[in-house]
FIKOL-965310 format. One record per atom (N, C-alpha, C): residue number from 1; atom name; x, y, z. Coordinates in steps of 0.1 Angstrom, whole numbers, plus 5000, padded with zeros to 4 digits. Layout:
REM FIKOL-965310
{num NUM | atome CA | X X | Y Y | Z Z} $
...
//
This chain:
REM FIKOL-965310
{num 1 | atome N | X 5004 | Y 5121 | Z 4950} $
{num 1 | atome CA | X 5018 | Y 5121 | Z 4950} $
{num 1 | atome C | X 5024 | Y 5109 | Z 4958} $
{num 2 | atome N | X 5034 | Y 5103 | Z 4954} $
{num 2 | atome CA | X 5039 | Y 5091 | Z 4960} $
{num 2 | atome C | X 5043 | Y 5094 | Z 4975} $
{num 3 | atome N | X 5040 | Y 5085 | Z 4985} $
{num 3 | atome CA | X 5043 | Y 5089 | Z 4999} $
{num 3 | atome C | X 5058 | Y 5092 | Z 5001} $
{num 4 | atome N | X 5067 | Y 5086 | Z 4993} $
{num 4 | atome CA | X 5081 | Y 5089 | Z 4996} $
{num 4 | atome C | X 5084 | Y 5103 | Z 4995} $
{num 5 | atome N | X 5076 | Y 5111 | Z 4987} $
{num 5 | atome CA | X 5078 | Y 5125 | Z 4985} $
{num 5 | atome C | X 5070 | Y 5134 | Z 4996} $
{num 6 | atome N | X 5061 | Y 5127 | Z 5003} $
{num 6 | atome CA | X 5053 | Y 5134 | Z 5013} $
{num 6 | atome C | X 5057 | Y 5131 | Z 5027} $
{num 7 | atome N | X 5060 | Y 5118 | Z 5030} $
{num 7 | atome CA | X 5062 | Y 5114 | Z 5044} $
{num 7 | atome C | X 5078 | Y 5115 | Z 5045} $
{num 8 | atome N | X 5083 | Y 5123 | Z 5052} $
{num 8 | atome CA | X 5098 | Y 5125 | Z 5054} $
{num 8 | atome C | X 5104 | Y 5115 | Z 5063} $
{num 9 | atome N | X 5098 | Y 5110 | Z 5074} $
{num 9 | atome CA | X 5104 | Y 5101 | Z 5084} $
{num 9 | atome C | X 5095 | Y 5089 | Z 5086} $
{num 10 | atome N | X 5093 | Y 5080 | Z 5076} $
{num 10 | atome CA | X 5083 | Y 5069 | Z 5078} $
{num 10 | atome C | X 5088 | Y 5059 | Z 5088} $
{num 11 | atome N | X 5079 | Y 5054 | Z 5094} $
{num 11 | atome CA | X 5081 | Y 5042 | Z 5103} $
{num 11 | atome C | X 5075 | Y 5029 | Z 5098} $
{num 12 | atome N | X 5080 | Y 5018 | Z 5102} $
{num 12 | atome CA | X 5074 | Y 5005 | Z 5097} $
{num 12 | atome C | X 5060 | Y 5004 | Z 5100} $
{num 13 | atome N | X 5051 | Y 5001 | Z 5091} $
{num 13 | atome CA | X 5036 | Y 4999 | Z 5091} $
{num 13 | atome C | X 5029 | Y 5012 | Z 5091} $
{num 14 | atome N | X 5036 | Y 5023 | Z 5088} $
{num 14 | atome CA | X 5029 | Y 5035 | Z 5085} $
{num 14 | atome C | X 5021 | Y 5034 | Z 5073} $
{num 15 | atome N | X 5009 | Y 5040 | Z 5072} $
{num 15 | atome CA | X 5000 | Y 5040 | Z 5061} $
{num 15 | atome C | X 4998 | Y 5054 | Z 5055} $
{num 16 | atome N | X 4995 | Y 5055 | Z 5042} $
{num 16 | atome CA | X 4994 | Y 5067 | Z 5035} $
{num 16 | atome C | X 4983 | Y 5065 | Z 5025} $
{num 17 | atome N | X 4973 | Y 5074 | Z 5024} $
{num 17 | atome CA | X 4963 | Y 5073 | Z 5013} $
{num 17 | atome C | X 4964 | Y 5085 | Z 5004} $
{num 18 | atome N | X 4965 | Y 5082 | Z 4991} $
{num 18 | atome CA | X 4966 | Y 5092 | Z 4981} $
{num 18 | atome C | X 4954 | Y 5093 | Z 4974} $
{num 19 | atome N | X 4946 | Y 5103 | Z 4976} $
{num 19 | atome CA | X 4932 | Y 5105 | Z 4970} $
{num 19 | atome C | X 4933 | Y 5107 | Z 4955} $
{num 20 | atome N | X 4944 | Y 5113 | Z 4951} $
{num 20 | atome CA | X 4944 | Y 5116 | Z 4936} $
{num 20 | atome C | X 4945 | Y 5104 | Z 4928} $
{num 21 | atome N | X 4951 | Y 5093 | Z 4932} $
{num 21 | atome CA | X 4951 | Y 5080 | Z 4925} $
{num 21 | atome C | X 4943 | Y 5069 | Z 4932} $
{num 22 | atome N | X 4937 | Y 5073 | Z 4943} $
{num 22 | atome CA | X 4928 | Y 5063 | Z 4950} $
{num 22 | atome C | X 4936 | Y 5051 | Z 4954} $
{num 23 | atome N | X 4947 | Y 5052 | Z 4960} $
{num 23 | atome CA | X 4957 | Y 5041 | Z 4965} $
{num 23 | atome C | X 4960 | Y 5043 | Z 4979} $
{num 24 | atome N | X 4961 | Y 5031 | Z 4986} $
{num 24 | atome CA | X 4965 | Y 5030 | Z 4999} $
{num 24 | atome C | X 4979 | Y 5024 | Z 4999} $
{num 25 | atome N | X 4989 | Y 5031 | Z 5005} $
{num 25 | atome CA | X 5002 | Y 5026 | Z 5006} $
{num 25 | atome C | X 5005 | Y 5022 | Z 5021} $
{num 26 | atome N | X 5014 | Y 5012 | Z 5023} $
{num 26 | atome CA | X 5019 | Y 5009 | Z 5036} $
{num 26 | atome C | X 5034 | Y 5007 | Z 5035} $
{num 27 | atome N | X 5041 | Y 5012 | Z 5045} $
{num 27 | atome CA | X 5056 | Y 5012 | Z 5046} $
{num 27 | atome C | X 5060 | Y 4999 | Z 5053} $
{num 28 | atome N | X 5065 | Y 4989 | Z 5045} $
{num 28 | atome CA | X 5069 | Y 4976 | Z 5052} $
{num 28 | atome C | X 5083 | Y 4972 | Z 5049} $
{num 29 | atome N | X 5087 | Y 4963 | Z 5057} $
{num 29 | atome CA | X 5101 | Y 4957 | Z 5055} $
{num 29 | atome C | X 5099 | Y 4942 | Z 5054} $
{num 30 | atome N | X 5104 | Y 4937 | Z 5043} $
{num 30 | atome CA | X 5103 | Y 4922 | Z 5041} $
{num 30 | atome C | X 5117 | Y 4916 | Z 5040} $
{num 31 | atome N | X 5120 | Y 4908 | Z 5050} $
{num 31 | atome CA | X 5132 | Y 4900 | Z 5050} $
{num 31 | atome C | X 5144 | Y 4910 | Z 5053} $
{num 32 | atome N | X 5154 | Y 4908 | Z 5044} $
{num 32 | atome CA | X 5167 | Y 4916 | Z 5045} $
{num 32 | atome C | X 5167 | Y 4928 | Z 5036} $
{num 33 | atome N | X 5155 | Y 4930 | Z 5029} $
{num 33 | atome CA | X 5155 | Y 4941 | Z 5020} $
{num 33 | atome C | X 5151 | Y 4954 | Z 5028} $
{num 34 | atome N | X 5156 | Y 4966 | Z 5023} $
{num 34 | atome CA | X 5152 | Y 4978 | Z 5029} $
{num 34 | atome C | X 5137 | Y 4981 | Z 5030} $
{num 35 | atome N | X 5132 | Y 4988 | Z 5038} $
{num 35 | atome CA | X 5118 | Y 4991 | Z 5039} $
{num 35 | atome C | X 5113 | Y 5000 | Z 5027} $
{num 36 | atome N | X 5101 | Y 4998 | Z 5022} $
{num 36 | atome CA | X 5096 | Y 5006 | Z 5010} $
{num 36 | atome C | X 5081 | Y 5006 | Z 5012} $
{num 37 | atome N | X 5076 | Y 5016 | Z 5003} $
{num 37 | atome CA | X 5061 | Y 5018 | Z 5003} $
{num 37 | atome C | X 5056 | Y 5008 | Z 4993} $
{num 38 | atome N | X 5045 | Y 5001 | Z 4997} $
{num 38 | atome CA | X 5038 | Y 4990 | Z 4989} $
{num 38 | atome C | X 5024 | Y 4994 | Z 4988} $
{num 39 | atome N | X 5018 | Y 4993 | Z 4977} $
{num 39 | atome CA | X 5004 | Y 4996 | Z 4974} $
{num 39 | atome C | X 4996 | Y 4984 | Z 4980} $
{num 40 | atome N | X 4987 | Y 4987 | Z 4990} $
{num 40 | atome CA | X 4979 | Y 4976 | Z 4996} $
{num 40 | atome C | X 4964 | Y 4975 | Z 4993} $
{num 41 | atome N | X 4959 | Y 4985 | Z 4985} $
{num 41 | atome CA | X 4945 | Y 4984 | Z 4982} $
{num 41 | atome C | X 4942 | Y 4973 | Z 4972} $
{num 42 | atome N | X 4930 | Y 4968 | Z 4973} $
{num 42 | atome CA | X 4925 | Y 4958 | Z 4963} $
{num 42 | atome C | X 4917 | Y 4963 | Z 4952} $
{num 43 | atome N | X 4921 | Y 4961 | Z 4940} $
{num 43 | atome CA | X 4914 | Y 4964 | Z 4928} $
{num 43 | atome C | X 4901 | Y 4955 | Z 4926} $
{num 44 | atome N | X 4890 | Y 4961 | Z 4923} $
{num 44 | atome CA | X 4878 | Y 4952 | Z 4922} $
{num 44 | atome C | X 4879 | Y 4943 | Z 4909} $
{num 45 | atome N | X 4888 | Y 4946 | Z 4900} $
{num 45 | atome CA | X 4890 | Y 4938 | Z 4888} $
{num 45 | atome C | X 4899 | Y 4926 | Z 4891} $
{num 46 | atome N | X 4906 | Y 4926 | Z 4903} $
{num 46 | atome CA | X 4914 | Y 4914 | Z 4907} $
{num 46 | atome C | X 4905 | Y 4902 | Z 4909} $
{num 47 | atome N | X 4910 | Y 4891 | Z 4904} $
{num 47 | atome CA | X 4902 | Y 4878 | Z 4904} $
{num 47 | atome C | X 4902 | Y 4873 | Z 4919} $
{num 48 | atome N | X 4911 | Y 4876 | Z 4927} $
{num 48 | atome CA | X 4911 | Y 4872 | Z 4940} $
{num 48 | atome C | X 4902 | Y 4881 | Z 4950} $
{num 49 | atome N | X 4898 | Y 4892 | Z 4945} $
{num 49 | atome CA | X 4889 | Y 4901 | Z 4952} $
{num 49 | atome C | X 4876 | Y 4893 | Z 4955} $
{num 50 | atome N | X 4870 | Y 4888 | Z 4945} $
{num 50 | atome CA | X 4857 | Y 4881 | Z 4946} $
{num 50 | atome C | X 4858 | Y 4868 | Z 4954} $
{num 51 | atome N | X 4869 | Y 4861 | Z 4953} $
{num 51 | atome CA | X 4872 | Y 4849 | Z 4961} $
{num 51 | atome C | X 4873 | Y 4853 | Z 4976} $
{num 52 | atome N | X 4879 | Y 4863 | Z 4979} $
{num 52 | atome CA | X 4881 | Y 4867 | Z 4993} $
{num 52 | atome C | X 4867 | Y 4872 | Z 4999} $
{num 53 | atome N | X 4859 | Y 4877 | Z 4990} $
{num 53 | atome CA | X 4846 | Y 4882 | Z 4994} $
{num 53 | atome C | X 4836 | Y 4871 | Z 4996} $
{num 54 | atome N | X 4839 | Y 4858 | Z 4993} $
{num 54 | atome CA | X 4830 | Y 4847 | Z 4994} $
{num 54 | atome C | X 4821 | Y 4845 | Z 4983} $
{num 55 | atome N | X 4823 | Y 4851 | Z 4971} $
{num 55 | atome CA | X 4813 | Y 4849 | Z 4960} $
{num 55 | atome C | X 4817 | Y 4837 | Z 4952} $
//
């Protein structure tokens, strides 16, 4: 379930893990935009995943 439906009073930098979809969310505020939940986990299929691992 999306964290906006579970966490009622989120604070900036709060994290939430959803085991049903295997995603890690973080509540962030970027610039003048209102805070929102952003997916922060790395997919192993991502091209930058292996670059960051040093392969």
